[in-house]
N, C-alpha and C positions, 0 to 999 in steps of 0.2 A: 956384270957376272951373268953365268950359263948355269942351268942344273941338268945335271945329268939326263942324259932320254929324252931332252925337252928343248925346244928351239924359241923359249920366252924367255926373254932378258928381262930384268928388273923396274926397268922404265918402262918396258909396254907393261906389264901387271901391273904398275901404278898408274896408268890411263886408262886401263879397263874398269877399274875398281870406281876411279871419278866418272867416266859416264856410267857407272850402272847406276851407282848414288841419283846423280842429275836424271836419268831416265826413270828412276822408280818414283821421283818427288813429280815427275809430269803426269806419269798414271794415276799416281794418287791424287793429285788434285784433278785431273780429269773423269776420274770414273770414281770419286766419292770414299775415298780412303785414308780421306783430308776433315777428321769434325770440326777440329780446333777453327781451322780456316774459314768453313764455310759457317760456322756460331756465327765466327766474328763479324761477317758479312751480312747474316741476318738480323744482328743488335744492332749493327752501325745502319741497315735502313730502318729498322724498328722505331729508334731514336730519333729519325728525321723526320716521320710520318705519326706517331703518335700524339706529342704535342699539336699539333695544328687541327687533329681531331678533338681534343678537349679542349681546346681555345673557341673551336667553333659550337661546341656543343653550350645549352643552357645549364646551367646548376640544376642538380635535382630533376634531371628529366630523365623519360626515358621512351627510346625509338623504336614500336612494335612492328613486327614482321605481317605479311598478309593472314599468314595464320592465327598469329597469336592476336590478333584485330579481331578477331571472330568473338572472343571472349569477352568481349568489351563493349559497353553499350555506352552510347554518347548521346544528351541530351544539354537542349537550351534551358541553365538557369533562369526560371521565372517566379514571380511573385504567389504565394499560396494564402489565407487566410488560418491563423494558428489560433483558436479558441482561447480566452485565460480561465483555465478551469486548475481545478481541485481535485485529486484522486485520494480514494482511502478504500480499506478492506472492512467486511462486515460479516453481519450475518442475516438471513430473511427469519424475521417469525411472523405469527398472527398479527391482525390489526385487534389488538385489544379491545381498541375503542367500539368494533361491531364483535362481540365476543357476548355471549348468552348462555350463562347456566338456566337450565332449566329442572328446575321443582316443582315435586307437585305442590298444589292448590290447597290441599287437606290430606292430613296423617292417614296411613292405610300399608297393608301391603300388595307388592305390584306382585301381580300374577302373571302379567304377559310384556316379554320386549318385543319390540321390533324395528330395530335399527340397530346396524353396529358401528366402530370406530372406522374413521375411512369413508363412511359413506354419504352422501352430498343429500339433502332434503327440499323440500318445499315448506313454505310456511305453511303451517296446518297441516301437515302430513304427521299420521300415528306414529311416537315415539314410545310411550309404553302406556300400562293400564295398571290400577290398583285396585283392591276390595276396599271400600272406602266405607265407613261405619258414619259419617254425616251424609255422605251420598244415600245411604238407606234409611236414615233418619229425614230427612229431605224427601226422599220418595215418598214414602211410610205417611207424610202429613199433605204431601199433593193428593194422593188416593181417598184420605179421608177430608179432607178439603172439597175434592170434586164430589164424593159422595153424599155431601152434607148442601152443596151446591143444587144437588138432584134432589134431595129432599124438601128443602127448601121453597124451590120451584115449583114442585107439585104441590104443596102445603098451600103456595100463594095464589095456584090456579083453582082449586077447592075450595079459599076461603072466597074469592072474588064471586064466585059461584051462587054462594049460600050468601054473600053480601047482598046479590042482584033480589034476595028473596024474602028481605030482610031476617037470614035467619040468625045474623051475626051484628054484632056491631063495629063502628065503622072504627073502634080502635082497636079489634081485636085486628081486623084489616090493614090500619098502619104498622102493627106490628109483623105481621107477616109480612108486609112489604121489607121494613127494614131486616128483619132476618135473613129475608134472599137477597139483598144487597148486600149485605154483612157477609155472605157466605160469597159471593161471586168476588169478593175482595179479597178474601182469605185464600181463594182460588189462585186467583191472579199474585199474590204474593208469594203462596206456593211455587205454581209453575217458575217465578223468576226465582228463586231459589234453586230450584233443579237445576234452571239452566245454568248457572254460574259453572256447576258442573259440567259444562260440554254434552248437555243434553238438547235435542233439538225437540221442538214441538209436537213432529210425526211422533218420535221415542216419547214424550209424554202422554200423546193420545195413548199409545197404544198400550201403554203402563196404566194408565185409567180405565181402559175398556177391560184389558186383561184382568185385570187389579194384581197385577205382579208386579212386584218391587225388581230393579236392575238396580245394584249395588256398585257395580264396575264403573269408574271413575277413569275416562280419557284423557292422555295429556300428547296434547299437538306439541310440533315443534311452533315456535311463535314467527321466528325468521326463518328466512331461505337463506343455506349453508353445508356447510360439512361437520359431521359428528368429528371431533378432538378428541372425546374423553367420555367415558360410561364406566359408569361406578354403581350401576343398577344392574341386580338377579331377581331372578323367581324368589318371591317370599321374603325378599326383604323389606322391611316395616321403614318406611321413609317419613319425612312430616314438614312441612314448608319452610325452606330456608335453614335446613340442617344439613349444614356441609359433614360429605362433600355431594354435590348434586348430583343427581340419577345417569343425566348428560348434559353434555357441553354443545354448543353450537356455534358455528364460528362462520362469518359472511367474508367468505373468500376471494371476491370481488376484488379487492385492495388488500396489501401485505403490507407488513413493515420490513425495513430496511434499517437496521440497528449497527451504527458504526463510531468507535473510540476515537476519535481523531486527536491529533497533536495539538498542545495547547496554544503551539507560536501560531497554528493554521485559524487559531479561534476569529478572529476579526474577519476573516473570510468569508465565514458562514453566516448566511440570513434567511429568516425562515420566510419559505417562500419560491427560493431557487430548486431551478431547474436539476433534474437530478437523472444520469443516463447511469441504469444498472446491468449487470452481466456476469452472468453465473456459470459455471462449467458445464452442467448439464444440457445449456445452449451457448454452446461458443460464438455464435455467429450472427446473436442474436442479441439487441439491448432491450430494458424494460424502462420506460419512463416513469417519472413519479417528481414529487417536491418537498422539501423539507419542512415537518409539520412540528417539531422540536428540537431545542437545542437547550441542554442542562445548563442550569445555572452554575454548576459546580465542575471542577476539576479534581479528578481523583489524585489525592495528596502522593499516592505509591508511585503511579504511573504519569503522572503530568496529562492527563487524556482526559479527553469529555466527550460526552456521549451526543450524538447527531442521530436524531429519529427521520427516515423521511417513509411517505405514504406512498409504495409503487401499489400501479396498475396492472390489475393480474385477471382481463377479461375470461381467457381462457382454461385458469386454474392450472396454470404449471408449476408455478413457482411453490416450491414445499417451507415448511418452519426447520430450519437449523442448516438451512444452503448458504455455502461459503459464496459470497460474494463481494463483486468490485462497481464502486461507482465512483462517477467523477460528477462533480458539480462545477456546471459555470457559474463564476466567481464578478466576469467582466466583460466588456465586448472586446472581440477577436483581431487579432492582430494583425496586418497583412505584411508578410516579408518574404524575402526571397525563402526561396523552399527545395531540398534536393532529395532523390530518395534515399534511404538511411543506408545502403548497400554502399552509395556514392561516399561516406565518411568512413576515413580509418583514424581511428585512435592509436596514437604514436606512442613509442616507451617513455617519453618524458611527461605524457598525460595530454599534452596537444591534440587537436581533432583536424587532420588535414583531407583535404578534396583534388583531385587531379584533371587541372585543366589542359586543352589544347587549342589549337586555332586550324590545324591542318586535318583531324581526327587521326593521325600517326604519333606524333611525337606529341608527351603527357609531360606537364609538369605539374609537381607537387606543390601547395599552395596549401599554409596553413590560415584556417579559418576560425570565428570562434560561432558557438551554435547556442542555438535558444530550447525551445520547447519543441515536444516531439509531436504528431499528430496525423494519424491515418497512415503511418509508415514514412511520413515526411519530416524532415530535420531544419528547424529553421535555422537559416544563415543569416548572422549579425555584421559581419564584417570579412575582409578579405576576399572578397569576391564580389562581379557588378554583375545586374540584368542584362540578359542575352549573350553572356560568356557561355562557351561550351564545358561540359564536363563532363568526365566517365560517372555513371547513376549504375553501374555494374560492374565488376570486375577492379574496383578502385585497391581489393587488399591485394589483388594479384600484379599490381601495376606496382605498389608498395614493395611487396618481397623481391620483383625484379631491380629494383632498384638497387636494395638492399645487396642483394647477389652483385651486382654489376660494380657495387662500392668493395669489395673486399681486394 
């Protein structure tokens, strides 16, 4: 069959169509227009290579590139000493065994104050003065006794001269001697009575010479320490032992650490055990001390017991009421394998793992059993041997890399 105006036969047309289809397939394969074919080839290649890699790689392992290795630190697992310790929390307080309430020895009205709360005072330093009627009476007696002694001394001297001329009898002379000795004894007693009020010999001599009574009673600090309470004010009438005390002074060379520890920990605590205390105000320091008292009863509500320790504070840095943590050594230290805390990862199921390596490039996860913590290290009880290499920094990165690779 032929078409009008055209010299193409039906057979020729069919042949040209077949040729075009074959050529189109060739160009599609050659120049990338056949995605299905190319995808099939890639899948075939992948299916022949991936099983070989999976068989050669250890399970739970990660191989890092050079750039990734810069974020991972590797160290040799070694042994360290782990002290056997118990920790507790509590607060700092004044050492009440060294606390002194300063009362006046005699009643009277306060006329002067010379210290305030927070002041550090020395032993014998003036705290306050009072106008004391008892001191007034004792001072008056002192002046009178001094005058009587002066009179009897002059009288004795006069009678001695008269006795030499036989103007008086021996009995009169002996009576004068007795009166003079009595006056001496009365003066000594009067001076002792005034000395009790804190007056010095020079002050008493001045009172006698000037015939002037000084009723001011001086009350000094009986110890060196810090003023922790002041209940005194000018004009306040105070009496011996009548609370509240005008001043309270505490020796702050040592402080108390008070902690309520769990009942289950009670057998581990003993009087005399060493204590290391840390407070928030000095985060990089520890204060040393020892246990002085363990309560003989357990609180029925909290099931806790009081443990009191005496803490050395030579620089007077601790303050009552400070929140504190302390660690008590309860046994001899254990020497065990250890790894820095950054080298341990807590898994989702609660197990602990480390990452070990032989070539410092491929890391394998290892489940371990951990124990105590001390100074930034974790005790390793099982799962690893001494001398093995492990990641001490970047362990969490390795764990995340494994999780991503497993998806």
